[in-house]
OpenMM code with the backbone's topology and positions (N, CA, C; nanometers):
from openmm import Vec3, app, unit

residues = "MET ARG ASP ASN GLY ASN GLU PHE VAL PHE PHE LEU LEU GLY GLY LEU ALA GLY ALA SER LEU ALA LEU LEU LEU ALA PRO ARG SER GLY ARG GLU THR ARG GLN ILE VAL ALA ALA ARG MET LYS ASP GLY GLU ARG TYR ALA ARG GLN GLY LEU GLU ARG GLY ARG GLN ALA VAL HIS ARG THR VAL ARG GLU GLY LYS ASN LEU ALA ALA ARG THR MET GLN THR GLY ARG GLU VAL VAL ASP VAL GLY ARG ASP ILE ALA GLU ALA GLY ARG ASN ILE VAL ALA ASP MET PRO GLN PRO GLY PRO ALA GLU LYS LEU THR".split()
positions = [
    Vec3(2.1087, 0.1604, -2.0544),
    Vec3(2.2838, 0.0561, -2.0335),
    Vec3(2.3136, 0.0333, -2.1133),
    Vec3(2.2619, 0.0940, -2.2764),
    Vec3(2.3739, 0.0464, -2.4026),
    Vec3(2.5134, 0.0742, -2.3983),
    Vec3(2.5631, 0.1402, -2.2747),
    Vec3(2.7146, 0.2458, -2.2937),
    Vec3(2.7379, 0.1796, -2.1943),
    Vec3(2.7237, 0.0608, -2.1666),
    Vec3(2.8115, -0.0099, -2.0413),
    Vec3(2.9627, 0.0262, -2.0408),
    Vec3(2.9997, -0.0309, -2.1204),
    Vec3(3.1709, -0.0074, -2.1422),
    Vec3(3.1735, 0.1418, -2.1870),
    Vec3(3.1050, 0.2982, -2.1719),
    Vec3(3.1765, 0.4092, -2.1366),
    Vec3(3.1479, 0.4270, -1.9766),
    Vec3(3.0147, 0.3670, -1.9546),
    Vec3(3.0002, 0.3594, -1.8193),
    Vec3(3.1305, 0.3227, -1.7509),
    Vec3(3.1780, 0.1771, -1.7497),
    Vec3(3.2477, 0.1452, -1.6878),
    Vec3(3.3823, 0.2633, -1.6585),
    Vec3(3.4220, 0.2920, -1.8029),
    Vec3(3.5603, 0.3364, -1.8374),
    Vec3(3.5248, 0.4166, -1.7367),
    Vec3(3.4282, 0.5230, -1.7012),
    Vec3(3.3932, 0.6711, -1.6101),
    Vec3(3.4175, 0.5753, -1.4918),
    Vec3(3.3772, 0.4881, -1.4833),
    Vec3(3.4195, 0.4957, -1.3204),
    Vec3(3.5125, 0.4323, -1.2820),
    Vec3(3.5825, 0.3195, -1.3585),
    Vec3(3.7079, 0.2793, -1.3141),
    Vec3(3.7761, 0.4786, -1.2964),
    Vec3(3.7695, 0.4743, -1.3773),
    Vec3(3.8545, 0.7051, -1.3362),
    Vec3(3.8268, 0.7225, -1.2467),
    Vec3(3.7131, 0.7494, -1.2486),
    Vec3(3.6360, 0.8119, -1.0587),
    Vec3(3.6962, 0.7472, -0.9889),
    Vec3(3.7276, 0.6249, -0.9856),
    Vec3(3.8198, 0.5163, -0.8526),
    Vec3(3.9271, 0.5516, -0.8580),
    Vec3(4.0472, 0.5579, -0.9875),
    Vec3(4.1181, 0.6456, -1.0031),
    Vec3(4.1053, 0.7973, -0.9050),
    Vec3(4.0614, 0.8554, -0.9791),
    Vec3(4.0457, 0.9799, -0.9235),
    Vec3(4.0472, 1.0243, -0.7213),
    Vec3(3.9404, 0.9159, -0.6871),
    Vec3(3.9240, 0.9045, -0.5895),
    Vec3(4.0471, 0.8510, -0.5069),
    Vec3(4.1158, 0.7675, -0.5870),
    Vec3(4.1844, 0.6044, -0.5158),
    Vec3(4.3370, 0.7491, -0.4594),
    Vec3(4.3070, 0.8617, -0.6062),
    Vec3(4.4729, 0.9272, -0.5913),
    Vec3(4.4351, 1.0248, -0.5126),
    Vec3(4.3295, 1.0940, -0.4520),
    Vec3(4.3051, 1.2343, -0.3701),
    Vec3(4.3718, 1.1952, -0.2471),
    Vec3(4.2586, 0.9933, -0.2255),
    Vec3(4.3306, 0.9248, -0.1085),
    Vec3(4.4370, 0.9306, -0.0452),
    Vec3(4.5402, 0.9176, -0.1205),
    Vec3(4.6632, 0.8937, -0.1259),
    Vec3(4.6861, 1.0539, -0.1140),
    Vec3(4.6978, 1.1576, -0.1966),
    Vec3(4.7964, 1.2287, -0.1564),
    Vec3(4.7271, 1.3421, -0.0509),
    Vec3(4.5914, 1.2375, 0.0088),
    Vec3(4.5324, 1.3681, 0.1218),
    Vec3(4.5984, 1.2166, 0.2552),
    Vec3(4.7004, 1.1342, 0.2667),
    Vec3(4.6872, 1.0321, 0.3393),
    Vec3(4.8048, 1.0868, 0.4182),
    Vec3(4.8251, 1.0344, 0.5340),
    Vec3(4.9682, 1.0830, 0.6037),
    Vec3(5.0446, 1.0112, 0.5773),
    Vec3(5.1504, 1.0408, 0.4761),
    Vec3(5.2562, 1.0036, 0.4300),
    Vec3(5.3235, 1.0733, 0.3934),
    Vec3(5.4448, 1.0235, 0.3536),
    Vec3(5.5896, 1.1313, 0.3475),
    Vec3(5.5136, 1.1906, 0.2001),
    Vec3(5.6261, 1.2589, 0.1027),
    Vec3(5.5796, 1.3255, 0.0080),
    Vec3(5.6691, 1.2354, -0.1163),
    Vec3(5.7268, 1.1489, -0.0484),
    Vec3(5.8247, 1.0384, -0.1393),
    Vec3(5.7291, 0.9185, -0.1445),
    Vec3(5.7151, 0.8645, -0.0108),
    Vec3(5.6569, 0.7466, -0.0418),
    Vec3(5.5101, 0.7878, -0.1043),
    Vec3(5.4614, 0.8964, -0.0776),
    Vec3(5.3032, 0.9329, -0.1981),
    Vec3(5.3428, 0.9421, -0.3245),
    Vec3(5.4567, 0.9631, -0.3474),
    Vec3(5.4853, 0.9974, -0.4974),
    Vec3(5.5137, 0.8645, -0.4825),
    Vec3(5.5627, 0.7805, -0.4737),
    Vec3(5.6018, 0.6206, -0.4739),
    Vec3(5.4835, 0.5454, -0.6212),
    Vec3(5.4288, 0.5762, -0.4770),
    Vec3(5.2661, 0.5587, -0.4969),
    Vec3(5.2036, 0.5486, -0.6254),
    Vec3(5.1695, 0.7149, -0.6490),
    Vec3(5.1321, 0.7851, -0.7628),
    Vec3(5.1363, 0.7268, -0.8415),
    Vec3(5.3093, 0.6997, -0.8955),
    Vec3(5.3863, 0.6392, -0.9886),
    Vec3(5.3462, 0.5422, -1.0081),
    Vec3(5.2858, 0.4544, -0.8926),
    Vec3(5.2587, 0.3341, -0.9209),
    Vec3(5.1492, 0.3168, -1.0134),
    Vec3(5.0727, 0.3730, -0.9155),
    Vec3(4.9145, 0.3531, -0.9495),
    Vec3(4.8944, 0.3947, -1.1080),
    Vec3(4.9806, 0.5147, -1.1648),
    Vec3(5.0157, 0.5589, -1.2933),
    Vec3(5.0700, 0.4210, -1.3718),
    Vec3(5.1494, 0.3479, -1.3791),
    Vec3(5.2274, 0.2755, -1.4105),
    Vec3(5.0955, 0.1537, -1.4363),
    Vec3(5.0326, 0.1281, -1.3210),
    Vec3(4.9329, 0.0397, -1.3507),
    Vec3(4.8004, 0.0356, -1.4621),
    Vec3(4.7876, 0.1927, -1.4430),
    Vec3(4.7023, 0.2600, -1.5003),
    Vec3(4.6987, 0.2550, -1.6386),
    Vec3(4.8065, 0.2625, -1.7058),
    Vec3(4.8741, 0.2721, -1.7891),
    Vec3(4.8499, 0.1430, -1.8848),
    Vec3(4.9389, 0.0625, -1.7956),
    Vec3(4.9032, -0.0853, -1.8213),
    Vec3(4.8251, -0.1389, -1.9003),
    Vec3(4.6755, -0.1073, -1.7829),
    Vec3(4.5883, -0.1250, -1.7587),
    Vec3(4.4788, -0.0783, -1.9397),
    Vec3(4.5506, 0.0553, -1.9143),
    Vec3(4.5071, 0.1283, -2.0217),
    Vec3(4.5564, 0.0620, -2.1960),
    Vec3(4.7169, 0.0284, -2.1808),
    Vec3(4.7618, -0.0366, -2.3202),
    Vec3(4.6832, -0.1838, -2.3545),
    Vec3(4.6160, -0.2845, -2.2455),
    Vec3(4.5815, -0.3786, -2.2526),
    Vec3(4.4887, -0.3220, -2.3147),
    Vec3(4.3574, -0.2598, -2.2757),
    Vec3(4.2840, -0.2297, -2.3213),
    Vec3(4.2650, -0.1890, -2.4685),
    Vec3(4.4187, -0.1213, -2.5666),
    Vec3(4.3779, -0.0554, -2.6350),
    Vec3(4.4238, -0.2239, -2.7563),
    Vec3(4.4915, -0.3079, -2.6967),
    Vec3(4.5345, -0.4389, -2.7848),
    Vec3(4.4190, -0.4649, -2.8024),
    Vec3(4.3618, -0.4822, -2.6433),
    Vec3(4.2370, -0.5805, -2.7202),
    Vec3(4.1269, -0.5377, -2.8753),
    Vec3(4.1017, -0.3884, -2.7516),
    Vec3(4.0301, -0.3333, -2.9387),
    Vec3(4.1179, -0.3208, -3.0530),
    Vec3(4.1648, -0.2933, -3.0864),
    Vec3(4.2657, -0.3094, -3.1896),
    Vec3(4.2304, -0.5109, -3.2718),
    Vec3(4.2798, -0.5494, -3.1902),
    Vec3(4.2224, -0.7310, -3.1648),
    Vec3(4.1151, -0.6906, -3.2648),
    Vec3(4.0144, -0.6947, -3.1429),
    Vec3(3.8917, -0.7035, -3.1789),
    Vec3(3.8075, -0.6355, -3.3030),
    Vec3(3.8877, -0.5882, -3.3728),
    Vec3(3.8723, -0.4869, -3.4753),
    Vec3(3.8883, -0.5751, -3.5966),
    Vec3(4.0730, -0.6174, -3.5622),
    Vec3(4.1189, -0.6887, -3.6838),
    Vec3(4.0511, -0.8288, -3.7088),
    Vec3(4.0197, -0.8538, -3.5878),
    Vec3(3.8852, -0.9936, -3.6527),
    Vec3(3.7701, -0.8996, -3.6459),
    Vec3(3.7287, -0.8499, -3.6712),
    Vec3(3.5460, -0.8139, -3.7159),
    Vec3(3.5471, -0.7589, -3.8604),
    Vec3(3.7327, -0.7218, -3.8891),
    Vec3(3.7635, -0.6628, -4.0238),
    Vec3(3.7505, -0.8198, -4.0831),
    Vec3(3.8471, -0.8747, -4.1003),
    Vec3(3.8587, -1.0249, -4.1139),
    Vec3(3.7363, -1.1090, -4.1295),
    Vec3(3.5921, -1.1085, -4.0460),
    Vec3(3.5114, -1.1776, -4.0521),
    Vec3(3.5005, -1.0631, -4.1483),
    Vec3(3.4508, -0.9698, -4.1516),
    Vec3(3.3293, -0.8672, -4.2710),
    Vec3(3.3753, -0.8848, -4.4252),
    Vec3(3.5123, -0.9088, -4.3756),
    Vec3(3.5912, -0.9727, -4.5852),
    Vec3(3.5543, -1.0715, -4.6215),
    Vec3(3.5811, -1.1810, -4.5111),
    Vec3(3.5441, -1.3691, -4.5126),
    Vec3(3.3468, -1.3466, -4.5512),
    Vec3(3.3166, -1.2351, -4.4936),
    Vec3(3.1326, -1.2541, -4.5247),
    Vec3(3.1181, -1.2204, -4.6774),
    Vec3(3.1702, -1.0906, -4.7064),
    Vec3(3.1568, -1.0309, -4.8386),
    Vec3(3.2235, -1.0925, -4.9183),
    Vec3(3.3083, -1.2416, -4.9051),
    Vec3(3.3283, -1.2888, -4.9971),
    Vec3(3.2660, -1.3674, -5.0505),
    Vec3(3.2302, -1.4764, -4.9494),
    Vec3(3.1188, -1.5704, -4.9248),
    Vec3(2.9981, -1.5028, -5.0033),
    Vec3(2.9804, -1.3961, -4.9999),
    Vec3(2.8497, -1.2904, -5.0950),
    Vec3(2.8463, -1.3069, -5.1472),
    Vec3(2.9146, -1.2535, -5.2260),
    Vec3(2.9973, -1.2382, -5.3559),
    Vec3(2.9580, -1.4210, -5.4306),
    Vec3(3.0468, -1.4978, -5.3999),
    Vec3(3.0414, -1.6231, -5.4139),
    Vec3(2.8715, -1.6597, -5.4463),
    Vec3(2.7660, -1.6057, -5.3864),
    Vec3(2.6938, -1.6766, -5.3425),
    Vec3(2.6158, -1.5960, -5.5178),
    Vec3(2.6546, -1.4656, -5.4843),
    Vec3(2.5444, -1.4075, -5.5614),
    Vec3(2.5807, -1.4471, -5.6819),
    Vec3(2.7190, -1.4857, -5.7146),
    Vec3(2.7758, -1.5712, -5.9003),
    Vec3(2.6982, -1.6319, -5.9035),
    Vec3(2.6918, -1.7785, -5.7747),
    Vec3(2.6212, -1.8390, -5.8094),
    Vec3(2.5138, -1.7836, -5.8542),
    Vec3(2.3843, -1.7495, -5.8091),
    Vec3(2.2504, -1.7081, -5.8644),
    Vec3(2.2157, -1.6373, -5.9705),
    Vec3(2.3273, -1.5960, -5.9793),
    Vec3(2.3402, -1.5172, -6.1138),
    Vec3(2.3499, -1.5988, -6.2537),
    Vec3(2.4449, -1.7166, -6.2106),
    Vec3(2.4486, -1.8775, -6.2877),
    Vec3(2.3423, -1.8924, -6.3535),
    Vec3(2.2778, -1.9423, -6.2212),
    Vec3(2.1473, -2.0204, -6.2329),
    Vec3(2.0543, -1.9220, -6.3196),
    Vec3(2.0373, -1.8499, -6.3060),
    Vec3(1.9217, -1.7462, -6.3759),
    Vec3(2.0096, -1.7702, -6.5352),
    Vec3(2.1121, -1.7553, -6.5029),
    Vec3(2.1443, -1.7688, -6.6689),
    Vec3(2.1330, -1.8472, -6.7299),
    Vec3(2.1488, -1.9570, -6.6416),
    Vec3(2.1158, -2.0699, -6.7571),
    Vec3(1.9274, -2.1323, -6.7388),
    Vec3(1.8934, -2.0953, -6.6588),
    Vec3(1.7391, -2.0957, -6.6997),
    Vec3(1.6912, -2.0028, -6.7997),
    Vec3(1.7249, -1.9016, -6.7792),
    Vec3(1.7057, -1.8094, -6.9241),
    Vec3(1.6906, -1.8827, -7.0395),
    Vec3(1.8479, -1.9285, -7.0478),
    Vec3(1.8803, -2.0089, -7.1112),
    Vec3(1.7981, -2.1295, -7.1406),
    Vec3(1.7384, -2.2214, -7.0380),
    Vec3(1.5983, -2.3161, -7.1104),
    Vec3(1.5353, -2.2309, -7.1266),
    Vec3(1.5116, -2.1661, -7.1276),
    Vec3(1.3317, -2.0711, -7.1255),
    Vec3(1.3474, -2.0985, -7.2347),
    Vec3(1.4956, -1.9425, -7.3310),
    Vec3(1.4743, -1.9883, -7.4724),
    Vec3(1.5118, -2.0828, -7.5455),
    Vec3(1.5428, -2.1434, -7.4655),
    Vec3(1.5240, -2.3230, -7.5935),
    Vec3(1.3777, -2.3841, -7.6372),
    Vec3(1.2977, -2.3707, -7.4957),
    Vec3(1.2206, -2.4424, -7.4949),
    Vec3(1.1491, -2.3158, -7.5834),
    Vec3(1.1192, -2.2449, -7.5993),
    Vec3(1.0656, -2.1519, -7.6665),
    Vec3(1.1146, -2.1462, -7.8320),
    Vec3(1.1786, -2.1647, -7.8412),
    Vec3(1.2965, -2.1645, -8.0102),
    Vec3(1.2096, -2.3480, -8.0573),
    Vec3(1.2210, -2.4587, -7.9366),
    Vec3(1.1676, -2.5677, -7.9720),
    Vec3(1.0288, -2.5848, -8.0158),
    Vec3(0.9320, -2.4507, -7.9959),
    Vec3(0.8053, -2.4468, -8.0044),
    Vec3(0.7839, -2.4483, -8.0805),
    Vec3(0.6458, -2.5372, -8.1808),
    Vec3(0.6032, -2.5225, -8.2720),
    Vec3(0.5215, -2.4221, -8.3143),
    Vec3(0.5478, -2.3381, -8.4905),
    Vec3(0.5087, -2.2106, -8.4834),
    Vec3(0.4026, -2.2259, -8.5386),
    Vec3(0.2869, -2.1585, -8.5352),
    Vec3(0.1822, -2.1711, -8.5606),
    Vec3(0.1426, -2.1269, -8.7349),
    Vec3(0.0964, -2.1909, -8.8017),
    Vec3(0.0452, -2.2479, -8.8853),
    Vec3(-0.0270, -2.0690, -8.9297),
    Vec3(-0.1152, -2.0239, -9.0311),
    Vec3(-0.1584, -1.9804, -9.0904),
    Vec3(-0.2843, -1.9264, -9.0161),
    Vec3(-0.3263, -2.0237, -9.0308),
    Vec3(-0.5306, -2.0608, -8.9570),
    Vec3(-0.4631, -2.0043, -8.8219),
    Vec3(-0.3635, -2.0374, -8.7317),
    Vec3(-0.3514, -2.0484, -8.5922),
    Vec3(-0.2981, -1.8641, -8.6075),
    Vec3(-0.3108, -1.8419, -8.6423),
    Vec3(-0.2342, -1.7013, -8.6283),
    Vec3(-0.3874, -1.5612, -8.6251),
    Vec3(-0.5327, -1.6347, -8.6967),
    Vec3(-0.6353, -1.5619, -8.6555),
    Vec3(-0.7145, -1.5720, -8.5735),
    Vec3(-0.6473, -1.6359, -8.4557),
    Vec3(-0.7423, -1.6611, -8.3726),
    Vec3(-0.7215, -1.6538, -8.2301),
] * unit.nanometer
topology = app.Topology()
chain = topology.addChain("A")
for resn in residues:
    res = topology.addResidue(resn, chain)
    for name in ("N", "CA", "C"):
        topology.addAtom(name, app.Element.getBySymbol(name[0]), res)
C-alpha cells in the first residue's frame, strides 16, 4: 500500500474510462453524448491541472525547506569547527604553559 497515490490515479482513470464508455453506450443522441464527453474531459483536464499545481507547490516547498535545512546545518557545522579550534588552541596553551622537565626528570 505504499503507492496509494498511483493506485488512486489508476482508480480515477478507470472510473473515467467506465463513465465515458457508459455515456457512449447510453441511449442519447450523438450531439448530447459528445457534449457530455466534452464536459467530462474539461473536468478531467481541470482536475489534472490542479493536481499538477499542487505537485509543483509541494516540490517548491520541499526544495525551500531543504535549502533552509542545508543552511542551518552548514551554520551548525561552522560553529562546531569554531568550538573545536578554540578547544585545540586552549589545549596548545595549556601544554605551552606546562613546566619543562629538568635534566634529571628526562631520565626517568
